[in-house]
MISEGU-937611 format. One record per residue (C-alpha): y, z, x; residue number from 1; residue in three letters. Coordinates in Angstrom, 2 decimals. Each point is the difference from the previous one (the first is absolute). Example, Ala and Ser with C-alpha at 12.3 -4.5 7.8 and 13.67 -1.06 7.14 Angstrom:
BEGIN
PT      c2      c3      c1   k   r
PT   -4.50    7.80   12.30   1 Ala
PT    3.44   -0.66    1.37   2 Ser
% end
This chain:
BEGIN
PT      c2      c3      c1   k   r
PT  -17.34   20.17   19.96   1 Met
PT   -1.21   -1.26    3.48   2 Gly
PT   -1.31   -3.28   -2.20   3 Asn
PT    2.56   -0.48   -1.83   4 Gln
PT    1.96   -0.31    3.15   5 Lys
PT   -2.83   -2.72    0.98   6 Glu
PT    0.07   -1.72   -2.95   7 Glu
PT    3.96   -0.29    0.19   8 Arg
PT   -0.24   -0.86    3.75   9 Val
PT   -2.61   -3.28   -1.31  10 Val
PT    2.53   -1.23   -3.26  11 Ile
PT    2.72   -0.21    2.42  12 Met
PT   -1.37   -1.81    2.84  13 Ser
PT   -1.81   -2.82   -2.37  14 Gln
PT    3.88   -0.16   -0.59  15 Val
PT    1.50   -3.93    0.51  16 Glu
PT    2.30   -2.05   -0.63  17 Ala
PT   -0.92   -2.83   -2.80  18 Val
PT    2.30   -3.54    0.08  19 Pro
PT    0.84    0.56   -3.48  20 Ile
PT   -0.01   -3.97   -0.73  21 Lys
PT   -3.41    1.04    0.57  22 Glu
PT   -0.33    2.57   -3.42  23 Leu
PT   -0.38   -0.86   -2.86  24 Arg
PT   -0.67    3.22   -3.07  25 Val
PT   -3.40    0.63   -1.16  26 Ser
PT   -1.26   -1.33   -3.43  27 Pro
PT   -0.93    3.80   -0.27  28 Phe
PT    3.13    1.41    0.77  29 Asn
PT    0.23    2.13   -2.92  30 Val
PT    3.70   -0.04   -0.71  31 Arg
PT    1.80   -3.22   -1.54  32 Lys
PT    2.81    0.57   -1.15  33 Arg
PT    1.79    0.44    3.71  34 Val
PT    3.79    0.76   -1.00  35 Gly
PT    3.19    0.42    1.52  36 Glu
PT   -0.36    0.60    3.64  37 Val
PT    3.04    0.20    1.19  38 Asp
PT    0.08    3.44    0.87  39 Asp
PT   -3.18    0.23    2.11  40 Leu
PT    1.59   -3.12    1.55  41 Lys
PT    2.74    1.79    1.05  42 Ser
PT   -1.85    2.59    1.24  43 Ser
PT   -2.56   -1.12    2.38  44 Ile
PT    3.23   -2.06    1.29  45 Lys
PT    1.88    3.73    0.46  46 Ser
PT   -2.89    1.64    1.76  47 Ile
PT   -2.93   -2.29    0.50  48 Gly
PT   -3.40   -0.40   -1.78  49 Leu
PT   -1.44    3.36   -0.01  50 Leu
PT   -3.76   -0.40   -1.11  51 Gln
PT   -1.83   -3.57    0.77  52 Pro
PT   -1.82   -2.30   -2.41  53 Ile
PT   -3.75   -0.12   -1.25  54 Val
PT   -1.14   -3.69    0.55  55 Val
PT   -3.37   -1.00   -0.01  56 Arg
PT   -2.09   -3.49    1.47  57 Asp
PT   -1.19   -2.22   -3.79  58 Val
PT   -1.76   -3.14    2.79  59 Lys
PT    2.78    0.10    1.71  60 Gly
PT    3.14    0.19   -1.32  61 Lys
PT    1.09    3.90    0.12  62 Leu
PT    1.63    1.39   -3.67  63 Glu
PT    2.01    2.54   -0.45  64 Val
PT   -1.73    3.43   -1.83  65 Val
PT    2.39    2.55    0.19  66 Ile
PT    3.91    0.39    0.01  67 Gly
PT    0.24   -3.77   -1.93  68 Gln
PT    3.86    1.05   -0.07  69 Arg
PT    0.11    0.94    3.73  70 Arg
PT   -0.96   -3.31    0.42  71 Phe
PT    1.97   -1.57   -1.95  72 Leu
PT    2.68    1.96    1.22  73 Ala
PT   -0.16   -0.75    3.74  74 Cys
PT   -0.20   -3.74   -1.09  75 Lys
PT    2.91   -0.36   -1.90  76 Ala
PT    2.23    1.54    2.89  77 Leu
PT   -1.83   -2.56    2.17  78 Asn
PT   -2.43    1.39    2.09  79 Trp
PT   -2.61   -1.87    2.33  80 Asp
PT   -2.89    3.05    0.15  81 Thr
PT   -0.27    3.51   -1.72  82 Ile
PT   -1.98    2.18    0.55  83 Pro
PT   -4.37    0.47   -1.80  84 Ala
PT   -3.05    1.61    0.30  85 Val
PT   -2.49   -2.31   -0.08  86 Arg
PT   -2.62    1.45   -2.18  87 Arg
PT   -3.80   -1.67   -1.03  88 Glu
PT   -0.36    0.03   -3.67  89 Leu
PT   -1.29   -1.66   -2.70  90 Ser
PT    1.74   -0.82   -3.23  91 Asp
PT   -1.38    3.42   -1.92  92 Arg
PT    1.53    1.92    3.49  93 Glu
PT    3.40   -1.73    0.03  94 Ala
PT   -0.02    0.51   -4.10  95 Leu
PT   -0.76    3.17    0.63  96 Val
PT    2.53    0.60    2.94  97 Leu
PT    3.10   -1.79   -1.44  98 Ser
PT   -0.79    2.33   -3.80  99 Leu
PT   -0.39    3.55    1.39 100 Thr
PT    2.86   -1.11    2.71 101 Glu
PT    2.58   -0.28   -2.72 102 Asn
PT   -1.97    2.61   -2.99 103 Val
PT    0.68    2.57    2.98 104 Gln
PT    3.80   -1.18    0.34 105 Met
PT    0.36    0.57   -3.52 106 Asp
PT    2.14   -3.30    0.63 107 Ser
PT   -1.99   -2.69   -1.79 108 Leu
PT    1.14   -1.64   -3.64 109 Asp
PT   -2.21    1.48   -2.30 110 Pro
PT   -1.14   -3.13   -1.47 111 Ile
PT   -0.69   -1.65    3.67 112 Asp
PT   -2.12    2.99    0.04 113 Arg
PT   -1.33   -0.33   -2.68 114 Ala
PT   -1.07   -3.41    0.49 115 Glu
PT   -1.43    1.43    3.79 116 Gly
PT   -2.19    2.51   -1.90 117 Thr
PT   -1.43   -2.40   -2.02 118 Glu
PT   -0.98   -2.54    2.71 119 Lys
PT   -1.96    2.68    1.92 120 Leu
PT   -1.86    0.43   -3.29 121 Ile
PT   -0.93   -3.24   -1.02 122 Lys
PT   -1.81   -0.19    4.15 123 Asp
PT   -1.50    3.63   -0.40 124 Leu
PT   -1.36   -1.50   -3.17 125 Glu
PT   -1.75   -2.58    1.90 126 Lys
PT   -2.49    3.12    0.39 127 Glu
PT    1.03    2.48   -2.22 128 Met
PT    0.09    0.03   -3.95 129 Pro
PT    4.08    0.92   -0.23 130 Arg
PT    0.21    3.35   -0.75 131 Thr
PT   -1.42    0.83    3.27 132 Lys
PT    2.39   -2.25    1.65 133 Ala
PT    2.90    1.36   -1.96 134 Val
PT   -0.80    3.64    1.66 135 Asp
PT   -0.97   -1.85    3.73 136 Ile
PT    3.77   -1.18   -0.59 137 Ala
PT    0.76    3.44   -1.00 138 Ala
PT   -1.15    2.00    2.79 139 Thr
PT    1.28   -3.06    2.63 140 Thr
PT    3.36    0.69   -1.72 141 Leu
PT    0.03    3.36   -0.04 142 Gly
PT    0.67    0.06   -3.76 143 Lys
PT   -1.96    1.10   -2.63 144 Gly
PT   -1.25   -2.69   -2.42 145 Ser
PT    2.18    0.96   -3.05 146 Ser
PT    3.04   -1.29    2.28 147 Thr
PT   -2.22   -3.01    0.99 148 Ile
PT   -0.90   -0.68   -3.58 149 Tyr
PT    3.88    0.32   -0.93 150 Asp
PT    0.93   -2.34    2.94 151 Trp
PT   -2.36   -2.37   -0.96 152 Leu
PT    1.35   -0.50   -4.14 153 Arg
PT    3.18   -0.42    0.95 154 Leu
PT   -1.39   -3.39    0.98 155 Leu
PT   -0.81   -0.52   -4.18 156 Glu
PT    3.33    0.28   -0.31 157 Thr
PT    2.95   -2.17   -0.96 158 Thr
PT    1.85   -1.80    2.39 159 Glu
PT    3.18    2.81   -1.36 160 Ala
PT   -2.19    2.99    0.17 161 Val
PT   -0.85   -0.91    3.30 162 Lys
PT    3.92   -0.53    0.93 163 Arg
PT    0.87    3.15   -1.30 164 Met
PT   -2.36    1.85    2.02 165 Val
PT    0.38   -1.63    3.34 166 Gln
PT    4.46    0.46   -0.58 167 Glu
PT   -1.06    3.86   -0.75 168 Lys
PT    0.94    0.24   -3.66 169 Arg
PT   -3.16    0.69   -0.90 170 Met
PT   -3.05    2.73    1.44 171 Glu
PT   -2.91   -1.55    0.62 172 Ile
PT   -2.29    2.09   -2.40 173 Glu
PT    2.57   -1.55   -3.11 174 Ile
PT   -0.57   -3.37    0.96 175 Gly
PT   -3.92    0.02    0.53 176 Ala
PT   -0.30    1.66   -3.44 177 Arg
PT    2.04   -3.20   -1.39 178 Leu
PT   -3.31   -1.96    1.14 179 Ala
PT   -1.47    1.30   -3.11 180 Ser
PT    2.63   -1.54   -1.79 181 Leu
PT   -1.06   -4.29   -1.22 182 Pro
PT    2.99   -1.03    2.99 183 Lys
PT    1.65   -1.46   -3.14 184 Gln
PT    0.96    3.66   -0.93 185 Gln
PT    0.44    0.94    3.65 186 Gln
PT    3.53   -1.14    0.55 187 Thr
PT    1.78    1.33   -2.65 188 Glu
PT   -1.90    3.33    0.66 189 Val
PT    0.69    0.33    2.98 190 Ala
PT    4.15   -0.66   -1.69 191 Arg
PT   -0.45    2.53   -2.35 192 Val
PT   -1.53    2.81    2.52 193 Ile
PT    3.67   -1.16    2.00 194 Gln
PT    2.82    0.35   -2.91 195 Glu
PT   -1.84    3.27   -0.95 196 Glu
PT   -0.15    1.74    3.61 197 Ser
PT   -3.35    1.37   -1.14 198 Leu
PT   -1.49    2.30    2.22 199 Pro
PT   -3.89   -1.11    1.60 200 Arg
PT   -1.24    2.73   -2.09 201 Ser
PT    1.48   -1.37   -3.72 202 Gln
PT   -0.67   -4.14    1.93 203 Ala
PT   -3.34   -0.18    0.24 204 Ala
PT   -0.39    1.45   -3.81 205 Lys
PT    2.11   -2.32   -1.30 206 Val
PT   -2.27   -2.97    1.90 207 Ile
PT   -2.54    1.87   -1.64 208 Glu
PT    1.35   -0.09   -3.14 209 Tyr
PT    1.06   -3.68   -0.05 210 Val
PT   -3.84   -0.83    0.94 211 Gly
PT   -0.74    1.76   -3.61 212 Arg
PT    2.18   -1.69   -2.39 213 Gln
PT   -0.75   -4.64    1.12 214 Pro
PT    1.75   -0.87   -3.30 215 Lys
PT    2.89    1.33    0.75 216 Leu
PT    3.15   -1.41    2.75 217 Pro
PT   -0.09    2.35    2.97 218 Ala
PT    3.88    0.89   -0.43 219 Arg
PT   -0.83    1.22   -3.35 220 Glu
PT   -3.12    1.40    0.59 221 Ala
PT    1.67    2.40    3.35 222 Ile
PT    3.25    1.21   -3.03 223 Lys
PT   -2.86    0.63   -2.55 224 Thr
PT   -1.54    2.47    2.97 225 Phe
PT    3.24    1.05    1.45 226 Leu
PT    1.58    1.31   -3.35 227 Arg
PT   -3.05    1.63   -0.98 228 Glu
PT   -0.68    2.00    3.14 229 Thr
PT    3.48    1.35   -0.65 230 Glu
PT   -0.50    0.32   -4.04 231 Glu
PT   -3.23    2.15    1.34 232 Tyr
PT    0.40    1.46    2.68 233 Ser
PT   -2.00    2.94   -0.30 234 Val
PT   -1.75    2.82    1.17 235 Thr
PT   -4.40    0.14   -1.72 236 Val
PT   -2.18    2.50    0.58 237 Ser
PT   -3.16   -0.55   -0.70 238 Leu
PT   -3.41    1.91    0.13 239 Pro
PT   -2.65   -2.08    1.60 240 Gly
PT   -2.97   -1.27   -2.34 241 Ser
PT    3.61   -1.48   -2.12 242 Leu
PT    1.36   -2.00    3.17 243 Tyr
PT   -3.79   -0.98    1.63 244 Arg
PT    0.00   -0.99   -4.31 245 Ala
PT    3.80   -2.36    0.17 246 Leu
PT   -1.04   -1.29    3.51 247 Ser
PT   -3.30   -1.84   -1.30 248 Glu
PT    1.67   -1.36   -3.61 249 Phe
PT    3.20   -1.50    2.43 250 Ala
PT   -2.26   -1.37    2.27 251 Arg
PT   -1.81   -1.43   -3.10 252 Ala
PT    3.55   -0.99   -1.02 253 Lys
PT    1.28   -1.02    3.03 254 Lys
PT    2.70    2.26   -0.46 255 Leu
PT    1.29    3.23    1.94 256 Thr
PT   -0.15    3.39   -0.87 257 Val
PT    3.48    0.07   -0.49 258 Gln
PT    0.23   -2.84   -2.22 259 Glu
PT   -2.88    1.36   -2.29 260 Ile
PT    2.29    3.02   -0.17 261 Ile
PT    3.73   -1.87   -0.45 262 Arg
PT   -1.81   -1.79   -2.64 263 Arg
PT   -1.37    2.84   -2.18 264 Ala
PT    2.83    1.66    0.70 265 Ile
PT    2.35   -2.96   -1.65 266 Arg
PT   -2.66    0.01   -2.59 267 Lys
PT    0.62    3.71   -1.26 268 Phe
PT    3.58   -0.81    0.07 269 Leu
PT   -0.40   -3.06   -1.58 270 Gly
PT    1.53   -2.04    2.27 271 Ser
% end
């Protein structure tokens, strides 16, 4: 506890009033989509700025590393100065600080977060393989590697899919799965998933099914999948040896075990 108090005193002693006209937003600030700051302006006007921003000196010019929205709000309020803490930071440290701060607050647009994470990973790749860079980024941000890969896959989707994720009309995990499809199919599949209000598990299966039916138009493939799953929604108990044999056969045919069983039933019924 004593160390925490000492650290707090040191940080507070570093706070200074910095002229706003001398500040610019750091290119390593990960928040690219700022949005409206009217509510923040009203809050600051009413009760003041509760937390100083963090800046760094780059060749005699001050950059805002943390607190971009606070800075813009105070600038819009025509403040002459803003409380700030100066930190000596390298480019990578500035990026990491901006990214971790926003990830911890869970206040970052998912695409901004993905782009910032990709930027960090590319910087780390100068010194190590990509897989290790992803692991280090995950540890730094306090996330699992699978979560980081989901964020990165969002960058491989169409603008329409990105927008759905940004507007919270689609879960990040589903948006990430759509990256496995060609871009010309992603938007259409995403729209059908929304139209049908499919839960995450079924949406994931739909995306997998469409990926295995490249010759079918996306909408037709999805309708076929939904019709088949509705017609043959049954539970089948198989001996282990039979299930393993079916699994190997399904993999060879690039199908699922469930599809093999459905086709067998349809053939048996003569349909």
